[in-house]
Backbone bond lengths (Angstrom), bond angles and torsions (degrees), N, CA, C in turn:
res aa  C-N    CA-C-N  psi(-1)  N-CA   C-N-CA  omega(-1)  CA-C   N-CA-C  phi
1 M - - - 1.469 - - 1.531 108.40 -
2 A 1.331 116.70 128.37 1.468 120.71 -177.26 1.525 110.64 -69.44
3 R 1.318 115.55 139.51 1.469 120.53 176.45 1.531 109.39 -75.35
4 K 1.311 115.81 132.23 1.452 120.33 176.92 1.529 108.03 -97.82
5 L 1.323 115.15 84.01 1.452 121.53 -174.91 1.524 111.00 -99.13
6 P 1.318 117.04 151.83 1.464 120.30 177.20 1.523 110.07 -72.74
7 P 1.332 118.35 159.40 1.471 121.29 177.47 1.534 109.40 -58.50
8 F 1.343 115.19 131.44 1.464 119.15 -175.11 1.534 111.19 -64.36
9 A 1.318 117.92 -37.30 1.465 120.54 179.53 1.524 110.19 -61.06
10 A 1.326 116.72 -37.53 1.459 120.51 179.35 1.524 110.74 -69.82
11 V 1.325 116.35 -38.61 1.474 120.74 177.90 1.531 109.66 -62.13
12 R 1.318 117.01 -45.98 1.467 120.51 -179.84 1.527 111.20 -62.33
13 A 1.320 116.41 -42.54 1.469 120.03 -178.63 1.529 110.36 -63.55
14 F 1.329 116.98 -44.15 1.460 120.16 -179.84 1.527 111.11 -66.47
15 E 1.334 117.58 -44.89 1.472 120.54 -176.50 1.525 110.92 -64.57
16 A 1.324 117.04 -41.38 1.471 120.29 179.10 1.522 110.69 -66.34
17 T 1.326 117.27 -40.54 1.469 120.37 179.38 1.520 110.43 -65.66
18 A 1.321 117.07 -43.00 1.464 120.80 179.80 1.526 110.84 -65.33
19 R 1.322 116.33 -36.40 1.463 119.46 -179.16 1.525 110.83 -69.77
20 H 1.296 117.43 -40.82 1.470 121.27 -179.52 1.535 112.30 -88.42
21 M 1.330 116.11 -19.04 1.474 122.05 -170.67 1.516 110.12 52.96
22 S 1.344 113.50 41.62 1.464 120.65 -179.31 1.519 109.06 -158.53
23 V 1.331 116.27 123.30 1.454 120.00 177.02 1.526 110.17 -66.45
24 K 1.336 116.70 -38.59 1.467 120.23 -178.16 1.528 111.20 -65.37
25 A 1.355 116.61 -43.45 1.467 119.59 179.88 1.524 110.75 -65.02
26 A 1.326 116.58 -38.90 1.456 119.97 177.22 1.520 110.69 -63.96
27 A 1.344 115.69 -41.08 1.460 119.84 178.87 1.524 111.16 -62.32
28 D 1.329 117.37 -40.70 1.466 120.75 177.88 1.523 111.13 -63.30
29 E 1.336 116.57 -42.43 1.471 120.22 -179.39 1.517 111.43 -63.84
30 L 1.339 116.06 -39.77 1.465 120.79 -174.19 1.522 112.73 -93.14
31 C 1.341 116.57 1.43 1.461 121.48 -178.78 1.528 111.18 57.40
32 L 1.334 115.32 44.90 1.456 122.69 177.20 1.523 108.95 -124.52
33 T 1.310 116.44 171.76 1.456 120.22 171.68 1.525 108.74 -84.68
34 A 1.321 115.82 157.34 1.467 119.35 177.70 1.518 110.86 -60.97
35 S 1.311 116.23 -34.53 1.458 120.11 178.64 1.523 111.46 -63.96
36 A 1.349 116.37 -40.60 1.470 120.29 179.87 1.531 110.78 -65.95
37 V 1.337 116.57 -39.09 1.465 119.99 178.18 1.525 110.18 -63.77
38 S 1.308 116.48 -45.56 1.466 120.18 179.35 1.524 110.72 -60.66
39 H 1.322 116.71 -39.37 1.457 120.58 178.67 1.533 110.92 -64.55
40 Q 1.328 117.22 -40.48 1.457 120.63 179.38 1.536 110.94 -65.28
41 I 1.325 116.67 -41.34 1.468 120.08 179.04 1.527 110.17 -63.23
42 K 1.315 115.72 -42.22 1.459 119.39 179.01 1.520 111.50 -62.09
43 S 1.348 116.15 -40.26 1.470 119.08 179.32 1.528 111.17 -65.88
44 L 1.362 117.34 -34.53 1.462 120.32 177.51 1.530 110.73 -67.63
45 E 1.335 116.39 -40.84 1.462 119.68 178.76 1.528 110.17 -63.33
46 E 1.305 116.95 -37.65 1.459 120.26 177.76 1.528 110.82 -67.12
47 F 1.365 116.05 -39.71 1.475 119.90 178.75 1.528 110.28 -62.31
48 L 1.360 115.63 -41.58 1.463 120.87 -177.27 1.537 112.69 -84.33
49 D 1.326 114.71 -14.70 1.460 120.97 -176.20 1.532 111.17 56.58
50 T 1.323 114.78 44.25 1.459 120.70 176.99 1.517 109.48 -157.43
51 R 1.319 115.85 155.48 1.466 119.95 179.43 1.518 109.22 -87.38
52 L 1.312 115.56 137.11 1.464 122.28 179.20 1.522 111.44 -105.82
53 F 1.304 116.94 -26.89 1.466 121.77 178.50 1.528 109.89 -126.21
54 E 1.331 114.31 146.21 1.457 121.24 164.45 1.525 107.10 -96.80
55 R 1.313 117.12 133.14 1.459 120.72 -175.38 1.524 109.79 -117.76
56 S 1.314 114.14 135.24 1.463 120.75 175.72 1.517 107.76 -140.34
57 G 1.331 115.96 98.97 1.460 119.91 -174.88 1.519 109.29 63.87
58 N 1.347 116.79 -124.33 1.460 121.80 178.79 1.523 112.82 -92.26
59 R 1.316 116.45 3.12 1.460 120.41 -177.74 1.526 109.53 -99.82
60 I 1.356 114.62 145.02 1.467 120.14 177.56 1.518 109.37 -129.14
61 A 1.306 116.02 152.81 1.472 122.42 175.39 1.519 107.69 -145.44
62 L 1.302 116.08 139.75 1.459 120.43 179.99 1.523 110.78 -70.10
63 T 1.310 115.28 139.77 1.455 119.20 168.87 1.527 107.67 -75.00
64 L 1.318 117.14 169.74 1.457 119.79 178.27 1.522 110.59 -60.19
65 T 1.338 115.58 -42.04 1.474 119.54 177.45 1.520 110.47 -64.87
66 G 1.334 116.37 -42.25 1.458 120.46 179.79 1.513 112.43 -63.24
67 E 1.347 116.85 -39.19 1.465 120.12 180.00 1.524 111.19 -65.39
68 T 1.322 116.64 -43.22 1.470 120.63 178.56 1.524 111.19 -64.90
69 Y 1.347 115.59 -44.87 1.465 120.63 -178.55 1.525 111.19 -65.23
70 A 1.327 116.31 -41.19 1.461 120.29 -179.08 1.530 111.03 -63.07
71 G 1.329 117.40 -42.38 1.458 120.32 179.63 1.516 112.25 -60.76
72 K 1.327 115.79 -41.81 1.463 119.83 179.88 1.529 111.21 -69.27
73 L 1.339 116.55 -38.64 1.468 119.28 179.13 1.522 111.64 -65.64
74 T 1.339 117.49 -40.26 1.464 120.66 178.60 1.525 109.85 -60.74
75 Y 1.319 116.99 -43.12 1.461 121.43 178.80 1.533 110.58 -61.40
76 L 1.341 116.17 -44.91 1.463 120.23 -178.77 1.526 111.86 -67.37
77 L 1.329 116.44 -42.44 1.464 119.43 -178.97 1.519 111.64 -69.38
78 D 1.342 117.35 -36.04 1.473 119.74 175.51 1.529 110.08 -63.52
79 G 1.336 116.51 -41.13 1.465 119.80 177.86 1.511 111.87 -65.17
80 M 1.356 115.92 -39.93 1.463 119.42 177.29 1.524 110.95 -62.22
81 L 1.337 115.97 -41.77 1.461 119.97 179.28 1.523 111.26 -63.07
82 E 1.317 116.51 -43.40 1.466 120.63 -179.55 1.516 111.11 -62.24
83 E 1.340 116.48 -45.58 1.458 119.86 -180.00 1.523 111.38 -66.43
84 T 1.332 116.35 -38.04 1.465 120.22 179.39 1.520 111.45 -64.63
85 E 1.330 116.31 -43.55 1.462 120.08 178.62 1.512 111.02 -64.58
86 A 1.334 116.04 -35.44 1.472 119.26 178.65 1.519 110.63 -64.40
87 V 1.339 116.01 -41.76 1.462 120.06 179.51 1.523 110.51 -68.86
88 R 1.334 116.50 -42.88 1.466 119.54 -179.61 1.518 111.74 -64.90
89 G 1.330 117.03 -35.90 1.461 120.41 -177.19 1.506 113.62 -85.24
90 A 1.328 116.39 -21.33 1.472 119.55 -177.03 1.523 109.94 -84.70
91 R 1.326 116.04 132.09 1.454 121.07 175.57 1.520 108.67 -115.33
92 P 1.317 116.81 143.21 1.456 118.21 178.81 1.527 111.11 -60.66
93 V 1.306 116.25 141.70 1.464 122.46 -178.35 1.518 109.61 -95.56
94 L 1.317 116.73 134.23 1.463 122.00 175.15 1.524 107.41 -96.39
95 R 1.320 116.50 118.68 1.467 121.62 -176.27 1.531 109.05 -95.81
96 V 1.323 115.44 117.61 1.460 121.69 -175.98 1.523 109.14 -116.04
97 L 1.312 116.59 128.63 1.459 122.98 178.77 1.518 108.63 -110.80
98 S 1.337 116.21 131.21 1.458 120.98 -174.55 1.520 109.38 -148.12
99 T 1.320 115.68 168.73 1.466 120.29 170.65 1.524 108.92 -77.63
100 P 1.340 118.29 154.44 1.468 120.15 -178.95 1.523 113.19 -59.88
101 G 1.339 116.91 -43.05 1.458 120.09 -177.01 1.512 112.74 -63.62
102 F 1.337 116.34 -44.53 1.455 119.16 179.68 1.519 110.54 -64.67
103 A 1.322 115.96 -40.95 1.463 119.69 179.79 1.526 110.80 -61.88
104 A 1.326 116.42 -48.53 1.466 120.41 -174.13 1.520 112.34 -73.43
105 R 1.324 117.57 -41.47 1.470 120.18 -171.91 1.524 113.63 -88.92
106 W 1.335 117.48 -24.64 1.462 118.14 -174.76 1.524 113.51 -124.83
107 L 1.328 117.26 -52.09 1.457 119.79 -170.38 1.529 113.50 -72.90
108 V 1.329 117.29 -53.98 1.466 120.69 -173.98 1.529 112.78 -58.96
109 P 1.355 119.42 -43.37 1.475 117.60 179.22 1.523 114.14 -61.71
110 R 1.342 117.38 -21.69 1.461 120.42 -177.56 1.526 113.36 -98.31
111 L 1.314 117.59 -15.48 1.460 120.72 -174.40 1.535 114.17 -56.25
112 P 1.348 119.68 -35.97 1.468 117.67 179.53 1.526 113.53 -56.90
113 G 1.325 118.06 -21.66 1.456 120.64 178.59 1.510 113.88 -84.96
114 F 1.332 116.60 -0.86 1.463 120.40 179.80 1.517 109.50 -89.17
115 G 1.322 116.92 138.27 1.451 122.06 -171.66 1.510 115.82 -54.81
116 F 1.340 117.86 -40.76 1.460 118.74 178.85 1.534 109.87 -124.65
117 A 1.348 114.75 51.76 1.462 120.62 -179.62 1.521 112.31 -58.99
118 Q 1.358 116.02 -30.29 1.462 119.10 -178.71 1.529 111.24 -67.70
119 D 1.324 117.07 -13.83 1.462 120.52 -179.55 1.525 112.11 -100.96
120 I 1.321 116.79 10.93 1.469 121.44 177.20 1.526 109.26 -90.78
121 R 1.299 116.53 126.25 1.466 120.87 171.18 1.525 106.91 -108.22
122 L 1.328 115.45 103.54 1.456 121.60 -173.88 1.519 110.47 -93.18
123 R 1.317 115.85 129.14 1.459 121.91 175.05 1.519 108.01 -123.82
124 V 1.317 115.71 149.63 1.459 120.07 179.62 1.517 109.30 -118.56
125 S 1.311 114.52 152.78 1.459 121.83 -178.45 1.522 108.81 -114.68
126 N 1.317 116.26 136.18 1.466 119.46 179.86 1.519 112.13 -67.84
127 G 1.313 116.71 -30.44 1.459 121.09 177.41 1.516 109.89 -117.66
128 A 1.310 116.28 -152.58 1.459 120.36 176.35 1.518 108.56 -65.65
129 P 1.326 118.51 126.00 1.464 119.93 -178.59 1.522 111.92 -59.16
130 S 1.321 115.54 139.40 1.460 120.58 179.77 1.517 110.56 -69.01
131 L 1.320 115.69 138.66 1.457 121.42 175.48 1.522 111.47 -101.34
132 D 1.310 116.92 10.78 1.457 121.09 176.10 1.529 108.00 -85.27
133 F 1.325 116.52 91.96 1.457 120.51 -174.63 1.517 112.65 -69.69
134 A 1.320 117.50 -9.84 1.460 119.86 175.89 1.521 111.17 -75.71
135 T 1.337 116.85 -20.45 1.469 119.59 -175.31 1.523 113.86 -128.54
136 N 1.332 119.39 -11.30 1.475 119.31 -171.92 1.526 113.76 -87.97
137 D 1.313 118.68 1.51 1.474 123.12 177.88 1.524 111.22 52.81
138 A 1.323 116.38 43.64 1.462 120.90 -178.20 1.517 110.32 -134.82
139 D 1.322 115.61 152.63 1.456 122.05 171.83 1.526 110.67 -99.07
140 V 1.337 115.25 -33.27 1.466 122.35 -179.11 1.520 107.82 -136.51
141 V 1.324 116.79 139.62 1.462 122.05 175.79 1.530 108.01 -122.00
142 I 1.320 115.51 130.59 1.467 120.91 172.64 1.513 106.00 -104.68
143 Q 1.312 116.44 114.91 1.456 121.53 -170.21 1.522 110.80 -132.80
144 W 1.307 115.20 179.34 1.461 119.78 -173.61 1.517 112.41 -83.00
145 S 1.297 117.21 -46.42 1.455 120.33 -172.75 1.529 111.65 -84.45
146 D 1.347 115.77 143.06 1.461 119.43 173.77 1.527 110.40 -107.66
147 R 1.332 115.59 23.35 1.466 120.39 179.19 1.526 109.81 -67.77
148 P 1.333 118.41 132.83 1.474 120.33 178.56 1.529 111.17 -59.25
149 M 1.328 115.51 144.89 1.459 122.03 179.48 1.520 108.57 -132.03
150 P 1.335 118.08 136.24 1.473 120.28 179.54 1.523 111.26 -58.09
151 G 1.311 115.98 132.20 1.451 121.29 176.49 1.517 114.70 81.80
152 L 1.334 117.36 -1.95 1.454 120.68 -178.02 1.528 110.58 -118.43
153 L 1.320 115.36 150.81 1.456 121.68 168.10 1.520 106.49 -98.40
154 V 1.314 117.23 116.38 1.464 122.37 -178.85 1.525 107.85 -118.99
155 E 1.334 115.81 117.27 1.456 121.40 -177.30 1.524 110.63 -117.53
156 P 1.335 118.71 124.03 1.467 120.68 174.86 1.522 110.19 -58.30
157 L 1.316 116.35 139.05 1.460 120.75 -177.21 1.517 112.70 -111.42
158 M 1.326 117.15 -37.72 1.460 119.71 -173.27 1.518 111.57 -139.56
159 A 1.321 115.04 147.84 1.454 122.96 165.52 1.520 106.01 -126.42
160 S 1.310 117.37 138.31 1.460 118.28 -174.02 1.520 111.98 -151.51
161 A 1.329 114.05 145.68 1.465 121.05 169.14 1.524 108.55 -84.84
162 R 1.341 115.95 169.71 1.457 121.25 179.88 1.530 110.02 -127.45
163 Y 1.335 114.25 150.49 1.461 120.41 175.47 1.524 108.59 -152.93
164 P 1.343 117.07 160.41 1.459 119.38 -178.16 1.531 111.79 -71.23
165 V 1.328 115.77 143.78 1.460 121.78 173.75 1.516 108.80 -129.70
166 I 1.327 114.43 150.89 1.460 121.21 -176.12 1.526 107.74 -146.79
167 S 1.312 117.32 158.31 1.465 119.05 174.80 1.525 108.46 -77.51
168 P 1.325 118.69 147.06 1.469 120.90 179.42 1.524 112.52 -56.37
169 A 1.337 116.55 -37.69 1.467 120.02 -178.10 1.519 111.17 -66.09
170 L 1.339 116.89 -43.35 1.460 120.19 -178.98 1.528 110.50 -69.07
171 K 1.307 117.94 -38.07 1.465 120.18 178.49 1.525 110.46 -61.44
172 L 1.320 116.17 -43.79 1.457 119.83 179.80 1.516 111.00 -66.07
173 R 1.336 115.94 -43.40 1.463 119.64 -176.76 1.524 112.09 -66.21
174 E 1.323 117.14 -37.16 1.464 121.02 -175.63 1.523 112.81 -93.49
175 G 1.307 117.49 -7.86 1.462 120.27 178.53 1.516 113.07 60.93
176 V 1.315 116.81 48.03 1.465 121.02 -177.88 1.527 109.36 -76.13
177 E 1.318 115.91 117.46 1.463 121.43 -177.57 1.527 112.58 -127.06
178 R 1.343 118.01 -28.93 1.455 122.12 -175.07 1.530 109.88 -130.48
179 P 1.336 118.68 156.64 1.467 119.52 177.20 1.522 112.86 -54.26
180 E 1.343 117.13 -33.59 1.462 119.94 179.87 1.532 112.23 -61.04
181 D 1.325 116.67 -27.58 1.467 120.05 -179.36 1.521 112.12 -62.60
182 L 1.327 117.41 -25.75 1.466 119.99 -179.38 1.529 111.73 -66.78
183 L 1.317 116.92 -23.08 1.460 120.18 -176.58 1.522 112.57 -70.50
184 R 1.331 117.88 -12.54 1.470 120.04 176.90 1.533 112.24 -106.48
185 L 1.355 115.72 6.31 1.457 119.86 178.83 1.523 111.30 -106.44
186 T 1.306 116.52 171.44 1.461 121.23 174.06 1.518 108.77 -81.33
187 L 1.329 115.63 121.62 1.453 121.03 176.26 1.521 109.41 -103.54
188 F 1.321 116.18 141.51 1.452 121.09 176.49 1.522 108.78 -98.10
189 Y 1.333 114.95 131.22 1.459 121.14 -177.43 1.528 110.24 -109.42
190 D 1.346 114.77 151.79 1.462 120.69 178.06 1.524 110.06 -97.02
191 E 1.313 115.06 142.77 1.466 120.49 179.53 1.520 110.87 -64.33
192 T 1.320 116.39 -36.51 1.468 120.94 177.57 1.526 108.99 -126.48
193 N 1.296 114.82 146.51 1.478 121.47 176.69 1.522 112.75 58.05
194 D 1.320 117.22 36.34 1.464 118.48 176.75 1.529 108.89 -67.21
195 A 1.329 117.02 137.23 1.467 120.20 -172.35 1.522 113.24 -125.38
196 W 1.330 118.19 15.48 1.465 118.76 178.42 1.533 112.38 -57.74
197 P 1.335 119.47 -44.82 1.472 117.50 178.61 1.523 112.81 -58.37
198 D 1.351 116.08 -37.35 1.471 119.41 178.73 1.525 110.80 -65.22
199 W 1.349 115.93 -41.86 1.457 117.84 -178.47 1.525 111.38 -66.99
200 F 1.308 117.53 -44.39 1.467 119.78 179.09 1.526 111.14 -63.21
201 A 1.335 117.31 -32.60 1.467 119.79 176.08 1.519 109.96 -65.36
202 E 1.349 116.99 -41.63 1.462 120.59 176.67 1.522 111.20 -63.41
203 A 1.343 116.32 -28.48 1.470 121.22 -179.49 1.519 112.06 -85.65
204 G 1.332 117.18 2.35 1.463 120.75 179.70 1.517 113.42 82.52
205 L 1.346 117.09 19.59 1.464 121.06 -179.02 1.525 110.04 -124.11
206 A 1.323 116.36 47.08 1.456 121.19 -175.66 1.523 112.44 -61.24
207 D 1.329 118.10 -29.14 1.465 120.91 -176.60 1.520 112.83 -96.00
208 A 1.327 117.22 7.55 1.473 120.38 -176.97 1.523 110.91 -67.17
209 S 1.318 114.74 143.85 1.464 121.76 174.96 1.529 108.00 -86.74
210 L 1.302 116.40 110.20 1.461 120.00 -174.36 1.526 110.99 -73.50
211 P 1.325 116.92 139.83 1.463 120.46 -178.69 1.525 110.95 -70.70
212 P 1.319 117.89 154.62 1.463 119.79 176.36 1.521 110.74 -69.32
213 G 1.309 115.52 156.48 1.459 120.66 178.77 1.517 109.76 -172.94
214 P 1.314 117.54 163.82 1.467 120.81 -178.54 1.533 111.69 -67.77
215 T 1.317 114.35 149.55 1.460 121.16 177.11 1.522 108.69 -109.16
216 Y 1.332 116.13 128.19 1.465 121.23 -178.50 1.524 110.19 -111.18
217 P 1.335 116.50 156.08 1.468 119.27 -177.29 1.520 113.66 -60.70
218 N 1.332 117.02 -28.10 1.458 119.29 -178.58 1.522 109.85 -156.05
219 C 1.327 115.14 166.96 1.462 120.51 -176.94 1.529 111.60 -70.89
220 E 1.322 117.84 -22.77 1.455 119.87 178.84 1.525 110.80 -61.60
221 L 1.328 115.14 -45.04 1.462 119.35 -178.32 1.522 111.19 -69.45
222 S 1.318 116.73 -41.66 1.461 118.61 -179.60 1.528 111.47 -65.06
223 T 1.342 117.08 -36.04 1.460 119.80 178.13 1.521 110.71 -66.66
224 T 1.322 116.58 -36.56 1.463 120.08 176.07 1.523 110.61 -62.74
225 M 1.325 117.73 -39.20 1.466 120.94 178.51 1.524 111.19 -65.28
226 V 1.322 117.43 -31.75 1.465 120.03 177.91 1.529 110.00 -62.53
227 E 1.315 117.14 -36.93 1.464 120.46 179.37 1.525 111.64 -64.59
228 Q 1.340 116.37 -18.40 1.464 120.62 177.10 1.527 111.54 -91.95
229 H 1.355 117.37 13.42 1.475 123.68 175.59 1.532 111.88 66.38
230 Q 1.356 116.80 29.32 1.460 119.99 -174.89 1.526 113.97 -93.58
231 G 1.324 117.64 -17.66 1.455 119.10 -177.30 1.514 111.00 169.63
232 V 1.332 115.84 -155.49 1.464 123.10 -175.52 1.519 108.77 -125.53
233 S 1.323 116.53 135.85 1.472 119.85 176.50 1.513 109.38 -122.63
234 L 1.313 114.89 163.61 1.454 121.97 177.46 1.532 106.39 -100.82
235 A 1.316 116.23 100.74 1.462 121.59 -171.86 1.517 111.43 -94.81
236 Y 1.323 114.97 156.24 1.456 121.38 174.57 1.527 108.81 -86.34
237 D 1.317 115.50 125.51 1.464 121.06 -177.93 1.524 112.11 -54.67
238 A 1.330 117.98 -41.95 1.460 121.09 -175.88 1.510 112.89 -62.12
239 V 1.328 116.88 -25.49 1.459 120.69 -174.01 1.522 112.63 -95.85
240 V 1.337 118.19 -31.48 1.470 120.24 -170.51 1.524 114.36 -101.88
241 R 1.311 118.77 6.89 1.469 119.03 -178.18 1.518 111.36 -59.08
242 G 1.326 116.42 -42.36 1.457 119.44 179.39 1.513 112.37 -65.10
243 T 1.330 116.48 -38.05 1.466 120.89 179.42 1.517 110.72 -67.54
244 L 1.326 116.68 -38.18 1.463 120.04 176.34 1.525 110.56 -65.41
245 A 1.334 116.19 -41.60 1.459 119.56 -179.51 1.523 111.67 -64.28
246 S 1.338 116.50 -29.63 1.467 120.12 179.72 1.522 112.32 -75.76
247 G 1.341 116.48 -16.72 1.460 120.08 -179.29 1.512 114.49 90.09
248 R 1.337 116.99 0.40 1.468 118.97 -179.55 1.527 111.55 -73.52
249 L 1.319 116.10 -25.97 1.465 121.29 177.36 1.525 109.37 -131.16
250 V 1.317 114.92 159.56 1.464 121.91 178.68 1.523 108.12 -128.59
251 R 1.315 116.75 135.50 1.453 120.27 174.99 1.521 109.14 -77.97
252 L 1.329 115.58 141.48 1.459 121.61 177.42 1.527 109.84 -107.14
253 F 1.303 117.20 119.20 1.459 124.40 170.66 1.534 112.73 70.53
254 D 1.304 113.83 153.71 1.462 121.71 -179.77 1.530 109.46 -94.59
255 I 1.307 115.01 51.82 1.467 121.78 -177.67 1.530 107.35 -131.09
256 S 1.332 116.15 130.47 1.464 120.18 -177.86 1.519 110.25 -134.48
257 T 1.319 115.37 158.05 1.456 119.98 169.88 1.528 108.81 -78.43
258 R 1.295 116.67 170.42 1.453 120.10 176.32 1.530 109.47 -72.07
259 P 1.325 117.25 145.31 1.466 119.50 -179.34 1.525 112.32 -62.47
260 V 1.312 115.37 142.43 1.467 122.16 174.40 1.525 107.94 -132.40
261 S 1.312 115.07 155.61 1.461 120.12 178.53 1.525 109.49 -70.68
262 I 1.342 115.88 133.76 1.472 118.80 177.82 1.542 108.73 -121.73
263 Y 1.297 120.02 -114.60 1.463 121.89 -168.45 1.526 113.91 -57.07
264 A 1.341 114.21 148.54 1.454 122.54 176.52 1.525 109.19 -134.33
265 V 1.323 115.63 159.69 1.461 122.23 179.28 1.521 108.01 -110.97
266 A 1.333 115.88 130.27 1.464 120.66 -178.15 1.518 110.41 -126.30
267 C 1.323 115.52 144.63 1.458 121.88 174.09 1.523 107.21 -155.23
268 P 1.327 118.01 161.86 1.468 118.96 175.91 1.526 110.08 -60.10
269 A 1.306 117.64 132.70 1.463 120.83 -178.57 1.521 111.17 -59.21
270 S 1.327 116.61 -32.51 1.464 120.66 -178.85 1.518 112.87 -69.54
271 R 1.342 117.42 -15.76 1.462 121.03 -178.02 1.535 112.34 -114.78
272 A 1.302 116.98 10.30 1.469 120.19 -175.48 1.524 112.25 -61.61
273 D 1.339 117.21 -27.45 1.461 120.54 -178.82 1.521 112.92 -91.12
274 D 1.326 117.74 1.08 1.460 119.90 174.91 1.535 107.86 -55.85
275 P 1.351 118.48 131.09 1.472 120.01 -173.18 1.520 114.06 -54.44
276 Q 1.333 118.12 -42.25 1.464 119.49 -179.11 1.522 111.14 -68.79
277 I 1.327 116.53 -44.68 1.462 119.92 -179.66 1.523 110.31 -63.72
278 A 1.321 116.90 -45.69 1.463 120.11 -179.80 1.523 111.19 -62.29
279 A 1.341 116.77 -41.00 1.476 119.88 179.88 1.521 110.64 -65.95
280 F 1.327 117.23 -39.67 1.468 120.67 -179.33 1.527 110.34 -67.31
281 R 1.321 117.16 -43.64 1.461 120.51 177.84 1.520 110.50 -60.67
282 S 1.320 116.24 -44.75 1.464 120.56 -179.66 1.523 110.82 -62.40
283 W 1.326 116.85 -40.96 1.469 120.57 179.78 1.523 110.84 -65.23
284 L 1.331 117.76 -42.93 1.463 121.13 178.29 1.526 110.49 -58.97
285 R 1.329 116.11 -45.58 1.465 119.72 179.36 1.514 111.25 -61.51
286 A 1.332 116.48 -42.45 1.466 119.97 -179.03 1.519 111.18 -63.77
287 E 1.333 117.11 -40.69 1.462 120.94 178.08 1.521 110.83 -63.88
288 A 1.333 116.39 -45.39 1.466 120.12 -179.98 1.526 110.75 -65.37
289 D 1.333 116.03 -39.40 1.460 119.86 -179.89 1.524 110.91 -66.59
290 A 1.331 117.04 -39.39 1.461 120.97 -179.82 1.517 111.48 -63.20
291 E 1.320 117.05 -28.37 1.463 120.65 179.32 1.518 112.55 -93.56
292 G 1.329 116.41 0.32 1.455 119.86 178.21 1.511 114.24 73.58
293 V 1.347 117.50 24.39 1.463 119.46 -178.29 1.522 112.35 -113.40
294 L 1.341 117.25 0.80 1.458 119.30 174.77 1.525 107.91 -67.15
295 P 1.337 118.64 133.25 1.472 119.99 -178.96 1.526 111.23 -52.52
296 S 1.315 116.57 135.02 1.463 120.85 -174.33 1.516 112.45 -63.83
297 D 1.339 117.39 -26.53 1.466 120.52 -179.29 1.516 112.07 -98.55
298 Y 1.343 115.87 15.74 1.454 119.39 -177.01 1.514 111.79 -67.86
299 R 1.323 115.44 135.76 1.452 121.79 174.57 1.515 106.94 -129.34
300 P 1.351 118.18 114.91 1.457 118.81 -178.17 1.511 112.95 -63.41
301 A 1.334 114.79 146.98 1.460 119.05 175.32 1.522 108.79 -70.64
302 A 1.298 115.36 154.98 1.466 119.44 178.56 1.505 109.50 -62.97
303 E 1.330 116.68 137.15 1.462 122.00 179.77 1.512 109.42 -120.29
């Protein structure tokens, strides 16, 4: 059933006049002439078939009905204004789920350059971020694997070589000068995709007996342990450049493994064209491309 509402312009004119008890003040507020305000009030009285003001010369006074109606309209219009301002001021939040290491070492330092960084709600996962978008409370997930997943758009983000990193204090204390020196230090190993044998082969030490050392679930954690002067890890160049620039870590030797694909960006395929998601994906690619770490065979999905 259609609502039979009074003309909104007439409602505004009456409410402003009742609030100021002045046609002229209402006209100034609404950027109208006093004559136009009076005409709007008259049209509202005709719509309601009742008088809202008593008039005596240039003086006006609310009728009992007008006083009651005006109070209710002011309450409704104030509520409308509050809700409107809330909608105008509120921006949709983009929920991004990432690993702690990627967030701290790569994403967060770059976020200020993103157009709506203030609308990013970043969450980190202690393990591999969940790709179950029905339960992970995320719009975008930055994860390790770029393996295709049904119902998801998964785009490779980075390819990177690896090299050893050490804290400046430990390097000085242990006098590390040659690749062979690493064989007497504590090396940190990765639970998956460990590449120490590959690196030592590149260094001409393919037959070396590697020293024992703790194994961590991922390279992010092992690199963090290196900052605590505990040993040496094989870090991904794409991720630790900022840490090296800060001086917290030092690269060892001009020897690297061959680049491999690492982080990827995932989102529900049905939402890939969402303006915020598409803009965030595009920005991530541009950042990776600017640093030369976007996979060379990368082909963006259609947007």
